[in-house]
TIRO-2110 file (N, C-alpha, C; in Angstrom, 1 decimal):
// TIRO-2110
0.8, -1.2, 0.0, N, 1, A
0.0, 0.0, 0.0, CA, 1, A
0.9, 1.3, 0.0, C, 1, A
2.0, 1.2, 0.7, N, 2, A
2.9, 2.4, 0.8, CA, 2, A
3.5, 2.6, -0.6, C, 2, A
3.8, 1.5, -1.3, N, 3, A
4.3, 1.7, -2.7, CA, 3, A
3.3, 2.4, -3.6, C, 3, A
2.1, 2.0, -3.5, N, 4, A
1.0, 2.6, -4.3, CA, 4, A
0.9, 4.1, -4.0, C, 4, A
0.9, 4.5, -2.7, N, 5, A
0.9, 5.9, -2.3, CA, 5, A
2.1, 6.6, -2.8, C, 5, A
3.3, 6.0, -2.7, N, 6, A
4.5, 6.7, -3.2, CA, 6, A
4.4, 6.9, -4.7, C, 6, A
4.0, 6.0, -5.5, N, 7, A
3.9, 6.1, -6.9, CA, 7, A
2.8, 7.2, -7.3, C, 7, A
1.7, 7.1, -6.6, N, 8, A
0.6, 8.1, -6.9, CA, 8, A
1.0, 9.5, -6.5, C, 8, A
1.7, 9.7, -5.4, N, 9, A
2.1, 11.0, -5.0, CA, 9, A
3.2, 11.5, -6.0, C, 9, A
4.1, 10.6, -6.5, N, 10, A
5.0, 11.0, -7.4, CA, 10, A
4.4, 11.5, -8.8, C, 10, A
3.4, 10.7, -9.2, N, 11, A
2.7, 11.1, -10.4, CA, 11, A
2.0, 12.5, -10.2, C, 11, A
1.3, 12.7, -9.1, N, 12, A
0.7, 14.0, -8.8, CA, 12, A
1.7, 15.1, -8.7, C, 12, A
2.8, 14.9, -8.1, N, 13, A
3.9, 15.9, -8.1, CA, 13, A
4.4, 16.2, -9.5, C, 13, A
4.6, 15.2, -10.3, N, 14, A
5.1, 15.4, -11.6, CA, 14, A
4.1, 16.2, -12.5, C, 14, A
2.8, 15.8, -12.4, N, 15, A
1.8, 16.5, -13.1, CA, 15, A
1.6, 17.9, -12.7, C, 15, A
1.7, 18.1, -11.4, N, 16, A
1.6, 19.5, -10.9, CA, 16, A
2.7, 20.4, -11.3, C, 16, A
4.0, 19.9, -11.3, N, 17, A
5.1, 20.7, -11.8, CA, 17, A
5.0, 20.9, -13.3, C, 17, A
4.5, 19.9, -14.0, N, 18, A
4.4, 20.1, -15.5, CA, 18, A
3.4, 21.2, -15.8, C, 18, A
2.2, 21.2, -15.0, N, 19, A
1.2, 22.2, -15.3, CA, 19, A
1.7, 23.6, -14.8, C, 19, A
2.5, 23.7, -13.8, N, 20, A
3.0, 25.0, -13.3, CA, 20, A
3.9, 25.6, -14.4, C, 20, A
4.6, 24.7, -15.1, N, 21, A
5.6, 25.2, -16.1, CA, 21, A
4.9, 25.7, -17.4, C, 21, A
3.6, 25.5, -17.5, N, 22, A
2.9, 26.0, -18.7, CA, 22, A
2.7, 27.5, -18.5, C, 22, A
2.3, 28.2, -19.5, N, 23, A
2.3, 29.7, -19.5, CA, 23, A
0.9, 30.2, -19.3, C, 23, A
-0.1, 29.4, -18.9, N, 24, A
-1.5, 29.8, -18.7, CA, 24, A
-1.7, 29.9, -17.2, C, 24, A
-2.4, 31.0, -16.8, N, 25, A
-2.7, 31.1, -15.4, CA, 25, A
-3.6, 30.0, -14.8, C, 25, A
-4.6, 29.6, -15.6, N, 26, A
-5.5, 28.5, -15.2, CA, 26, A
-4.7, 27.2, -15.0, C, 26, A
-3.8, 26.9, -15.9, N, 27, A
-3.0, 25.7, -15.7, CA, 27, A
-2.0, 25.8, -14.5, C, 27, A
-1.6, 26.9, -14.2, N, 28, A
-0.7, 27.1, -13.0, CA, 28, A
-1.6, 26.8, -11.8, C, 28, A
-2.8, 27.3, -11.7, N, 29, A
-3.6, 27.0, -10.6, CA, 29, A
-4.0, 25.5, -10.5, C, 29, A
-4.2, 24.9, -11.6, N, 30, A
-4.5, 23.4, -11.6, CA, 30, A
-3.3, 22.7, -11.1, C, 30, A
-2.1, 23.1, -11.5, N, 31, A
-0.8, 22.5, -11.1, CA, 31, A
-0.7, 22.7, -9.6, C, 31, A
-1.0, 23.8, -9.0, N, 32, A
-1.0, 24.0, -7.6, CA, 32, A
-1.9, 23.1, -6.8, C, 32, A
-3.1, 22.9, -7.4, N, 33, A
-4.1, 22.0, -6.8, CA, 33, A
-3.5, 20.6, -6.8, C, 33, A
-2.9, 20.1, -7.9, N, 34, A
-2.3, 18.8, -7.9, CA, 34, A
-1.2, 18.7, -6.9, C, 34, A
-0.4, 19.7, -6.8, N, 35, A
0.7, 19.7, -5.8, CA, 35, A
0.2, 19.6, -4.4, C, 35, A
-0.9, 20.3, -4.1, N, 36, A
-1.5, 20.2, -2.7, CA, 36, A
-2.1, 18.9, -2.4, C, 36, A
-2.7, 18.3, -3.5, N, 37, A
-3.2, 16.9, -3.3, CA, 37, A
-2.1, 15.9, -3.1, C, 37, A
-1.0, 16.1, -3.8, N, 38, A
0.2, 15.2, -3.6, CA, 38, A
0.7, 15.4, -2.2, C, 38, A
0.8, 16.6, -1.7, N, 39, A
1.3, 16.8, -0.3, CA, 39, A
0.4, 16.2, 0.7, C, 39, A
-0.9, 16.3, 0.5, N, 40, A
-1.9, 15.7, 1.4, CA, 40, A
-1.7, 14.2, 1.4, C, 40, A
-1.4, 13.6, 0.2, N, 41, A
-1.3, 12.1, 0.2, CA, 41, A
0.0, 11.7, 0.9, C, 41, A
1.1, 12.5, 0.8, N, 42, A
2.3, 12.2, 1.5, CA, 42, A
2.1, 12.3, 3.0, C, 42, A
1.3, 13.3, 3.5, N, 43, A
1.0, 13.4, 4.9, CA, 43, A
0.2, 12.2, 5.3, C, 43, A
-0.8, 11.8, 4.5, N, 44, A
-1.6, 10.7, 4.8, CA, 44, A
-0.8, 9.4, 4.9, C, 44, A
0.1, 9.2, 4.0, N, 45, A
0.9, 8.0, 3.9, CA, 45, A
1.9, 7.9, 5.0, C, 45, A
2.2, 9.1, 5.7, N, 46, A
3.2, 9.0, 6.8, CA, 46, A
2.6, 8.3, 8.0, C, 46, A
1.3, 8.3, 8.1, N, 47, A
0.6, 7.5, 9.1, CA, 47, A
0.5, 6.1, 8.7, C, 47, A
0.6, 5.2, 9.6, N, 48, A
0.4, 3.8, 9.2, CA, 48, A
-1.0, 3.5, 8.8, C, 48, A
-1.2, 2.6, 7.8, N, 49, A
-2.5, 2.3, 7.3, CA, 49, A
-3.1, 1.0, 7.8, C, 49, A
-2.8, 0.8, 9.1, N, 50, A
-3.3, -0.4, 9.8, CA, 50, A
-4.6, -0.2, 10.5, C, 50, A
-5.3, -1.2, 10.8, N, 51, A
-6.5, -1.1, 11.7, CA, 51, A
-6.1, -0.8, 13.1, C, 51, A
-6.7, 0.2, 13.7, N, 52, A
-6.4, 0.6, 15.0, CA, 52, A
-7.7, 1.1, 15.7, C, 52, A
-7.7, 1.1, 17.0, N, 53, A
-8.8, 1.6, 17.8, CA, 53, A
-8.8, 3.1, 17.8, C, 53, A
-9.9, 3.8, 18.0, N, 54, A
-9.9, 5.2, 18.1, CA, 54, A
-9.1, 5.7, 19.4, C, 54, A
-8.5, 6.8, 19.3, N, 55, A
-7.7, 7.3, 20.5, CA, 55, A
-8.6, 7.8, 21.6, C, 55, A
-9.4, 7.0, 22.2, N, 56, A
-10.3, 7.3, 23.3, CA, 56, A
-10.0, 6.4, 24.4, C, 56, A
-9.8, 7.0, 25.6, N, 57, A
-9.6, 6.2, 26.8, CA, 57, A
-10.9, 5.6, 27.2, C, 57, A
-11.0, 4.3, 27.4, N, 58, A
-12.2, 3.6, 27.8, CA, 58, A
-12.5, 4.0, 29.2, C, 58, A
-13.8, 3.9, 29.5, N, 59, A
-14.3, 4.2, 30.9, CA, 59, A
-13.6, 3.2, 31.9, C, 59, A
-13.1, 3.7, 32.9, N, 60, A
-12.4, 2.9, 33.9, CA, 60, A
-11.0, 2.6, 33.7, C, 60, A
-10.5, 2.9, 32.5, N, 61, A
-9.0, 2.7, 32.1, CA, 61, A
-8.2, 3.9, 32.4, C, 61, A
-6.9, 3.7, 32.6, N, 62, A
-6.0, 4.8, 32.9, CA, 62, A
-5.2, 5.3, 31.6, C, 62, A
-5.0, 4.4, 30.7, N, 63, A
-4.2, 4.7, 29.5, CA, 63, A
-5.0, 4.2, 28.3, C, 63, A
-4.5, 4.6, 27.1, N, 64, A
-5.1, 4.1, 25.8, CA, 64, A
-4.7, 2.7, 25.6, C, 64, A
-5.6, 1.9, 24.9, N, 65, A
-5.2, 0.6, 24.6, CA, 65, A
-4.5, 0.6, 23.2, C, 65, A
-3.4, -0.2, 23.1, N, 66, A
-2.7, -0.3, 21.9, CA, 66, A
-3.3, -1.3, 21.0, C, 66, A
-3.2, -1.1, 19.7, N, 67, A
-2.8, 0.0, 18.9, CA, 67, A
-3.9, 1.0, 18.8, C, 67, A
-3.6, 2.3, 18.9, N, 68, A
-4.6, 3.3, 18.7, CA, 68, A
-4.2, 4.2, 17.4, C, 68, A
-5.2, 4.7, 16.8, N, 69, A
-5.0, 5.5, 15.6, CA, 69, A
-4.5, 6.9, 16.0, C, 69, A
-3.6, 7.5, 15.1, N, 70, A
-3.1, 8.8, 15.3, CA, 70, A
-4.0, 9.8, 14.6, C, 70, A
-4.7, 10.7, 15.2, N, 71, A
-5.6, 11.6, 14.5, CA, 71, A
-4.9, 12.8, 13.9, C, 71, A
-3.7, 13.0, 14.2, N, 72, A
-3.0, 14.2, 13.7, CA, 72, A
-2.9, 14.3, 12.2, C, 72, A
-2.5, 13.2, 11.5, N, 73, A
-2.4, 13.4, 10.0, CA, 73, A
-3.7, 13.7, 9.4, C, 73, A
-4.8, 13.1, 9.9, N, 74, A
-6.1, 13.4, 9.3, CA, 74, A
-6.5, 14.9, 9.6, C, 74, A
-6.2, 15.4, 10.8, N, 75, A
-6.5, 16.7, 11.1, CA, 75, A
-5.7, 17.7, 10.2, C, 75, A
-4.4, 17.4, 10.0, N, 76, A
-3.6, 18.2, 9.1, CA, 76, A
-4.1, 18.3, 7.7, C, 76, A
-4.5, 17.1, 7.2, N, 77, A
-5.0, 17.0, 5.8, CA, 77, A
-6.4, 17.8, 5.7, C, 77, A
-7.2, 17.6, 6.7, N, 78, A
-8.5, 18.3, 6.6, CA, 78, A
-8.3, 19.8, 6.7, C, 78, A
-7.4, 20.3, 7.5, N, 79, A
-7.1, 21.7, 7.5, CA, 79, A
-6.5, 22.2, 6.2, C, 79, A
-5.6, 21.4, 5.6, N, 80, A
-5.0, 21.8, 4.4, CA, 80, A
-6.0, 21.8, 3.2, C, 80, A
-7.0, 20.9, 3.3, N, 81, A
-8.0, 20.9, 2.2, CA, 81, A
-8.9, 22.2, 2.3, C, 81, A
-9.3, 22.5, 3.5, N, 82, A
-10.1, 23.7, 3.7, CA, 82, A
-9.4, 25.0, 3.3, C, 82, A
-8.2, 25.2, 3.8, N, 83, A
-7.4, 26.4, 3.5, CA, 83, A
-7.1, 26.4, 2.0, C, 83, A
-6.8, 25.2, 1.4, N, 84, A
-6.5, 25.2, 0.0, CA, 84, A
-7.7, 25.5, -0.9, C, 84, A
-8.9, 25.1, -0.5, N, 85, A
-10.1, 25.4, -1.2, CA, 85, A
-10.3, 26.9, -1.2, C, 85, A
-10.2, 27.5, -0.1, N, 86, A
-10.3, 29.0, -0.1, CA, 86, A
-9.3, 29.7, -0.9, C, 86, A
-8.1, 29.3, -0.9, N, 87, A
-7.1, 30.0, -1.7, CA, 87, A
-7.3, 29.8, -3.2, C, 87, A
-7.7, 28.5, -3.6, N, 88, A
-7.9, 28.3, -5.0, CA, 88, A
-9.2, 29.0, -5.5, C, 88, A
-10.2, 29.1, -4.7, N, 89, A
-11.4, 29.9, -5.1, CA, 89, A
-11.0, 31.3, -5.3, C, 89, A
-10.1, 31.9, -4.5, N, 90, A
-9.7, 33.2, -4.7, CA, 90, A
-8.8, 33.4, -5.9, C, 90, A
-8.0, 32.4, -6.2, N, 91, A
-7.2, 32.4, -7.5, CA, 91, A
-8.1, 32.4, -8.7, C, 91, A
-9.2, 31.6, -8.7, N, 92, A
-10.1, 31.5, -9.8, CA, 92, A
-10.7, 32.8, -10.1, C, 92, A
-11.1, 33.5, -9.0, N, 93, A
-11.7, 34.8, -9.2, CA, 93, A
-10.7, 35.8, -9.8, C, 93, A
-9.5, 35.7, -9.3, N, 94, A
-8.5, 36.6, -9.8, CA, 94, A
-8.2, 36.3, -11.3, C, 94, A
-8.1, 35.1, -11.7, N, 95, A
-7.9, 34.7, -13.1, CA, 95, A
-9.1, 35.2, -13.9, C, 95, A
-10.3, 35.0, -13.4, N, 96, A
-11.5, 35.4, -14.2, CA, 96, A
-11.4, 36.9, -14.4, C, 96, A
-11.1, 37.7, -13.4, N, 97, A
-11.0, 39.1, -13.5, CA, 97, A
-9.8, 39.6, -14.5, C, 97, A
-8.7, 38.9, -14.4, N, 98, A
-7.6, 39.2, -15.3, CA, 98, A
-8.0, 38.9, -16.7, C, 98, A
-8.7, 37.8, -17.0, N, 99, A
-9.1, 37.4, -18.3, CA, 99, A
-10.1, 38.5, -18.8, C, 99, A
-11.0, 39.0, -18.0, N, 100, A
-12.0, 39.9, -18.4, CA, 100, A
-11.3, 41.3, -18.7, C, 100, A
-10.3, 41.7, -17.9, N, 101, A
-9.6, 43.0, -18.2, CA, 101, A
-8.6, 42.9, -19.3, C, 101, A
-7.8, 41.8, -19.4, N, 102, A
-6.8, 41.8, -20.4, CA, 102, A
-7.2, 41.0, -21.6, C, 102, A
-8.2, 40.2, -21.5, N, 103, A
-8.6, 39.4, -22.7, CA, 103, A
-7.8, 38.1, -22.9, C, 103, A
-6.9, 37.8, -22.0, N, 104, A
-6.1, 36.6, -22.1, CA, 104, A
-5.7, 36.1, -20.7, C, 104, A
-5.3, 34.9, -20.6, N, 105, A
-4.7, 34.4, -19.4, CA, 105, A
-3.3, 33.9, -19.6, C, 105, A
-2.7, 34.1, -20.7, N, 106, A
-1.4, 33.7, -21.0, CA, 106, A
-0.4, 34.7, -20.4, C, 106, A
0.6, 34.2, -19.6, N, 107, A
1.5, 35.1, -18.9, CA, 107, A
2.3, 36.0, -19.9, C, 107, A
2.7, 35.4, -21.0, N, 108, A
3.5, 36.2, -21.9, CA, 108, A
2.8, 37.3, -22.5, C, 108, A
1.5, 37.2, -22.7, N, 109, A
0.7, 38.3, -23.3, CA, 109, A
0.3, 39.4, -22.3, C, 109, A
0.4, 39.1, -21.0, N, 110, A
0.1, 40.1, -20.0, CA, 110, A
1.2, 41.1, -19.9, C, 110, A
1.0, 42.4, -19.8, N, 111, A
2.0, 43.3, -19.5, CA, 111, A
1.5, 44.2, -18.4, C, 111, A
2.3, 45.1, -17.9, N, 112, A
1.9, 45.9, -16.7, CA, 112, A
0.8, 46.8, -17.0, C, 112, A
0.6, 47.2, -18.3, N, 113, A
-0.4, 48.2, -18.6, CA, 113, A
-1.8, 47.5, -18.8, C, 113, A
-1.8, 46.2, -19.0, N, 114, A
-3.1, 45.5, -19.2, CA, 114, A
-3.9, 45.3, -18.0, C, 114, A
-3.3, 45.2, -16.8, N, 115, A
-4.0, 44.9, -15.6, CA, 115, A
-4.3, 46.2, -14.8, C, 115, A
END
């Protein structure tokens, strides 16, 4: 399973970098989305993918029963998804406004006077 996660995150990173190197603003944003998904997958794969009990101390017990799941990777990924969604929505609005004002989203065609 870890090999599958490693291959998939490598493909996502490669696709994200390839899209970022294109000269269109929309492709750059899509590349950033792929990079964020790849980073989330790396964080998820850092946690073991085994069956474990929830990290809740049972009534009457003093300590957690082993093995327990680590909730930190899931919390980090959820936070990254929410923040990433807000940032990418803002990028989409900026790209739409740039396209409306300049008539293009190609970086080479944009100059300081167009925006």
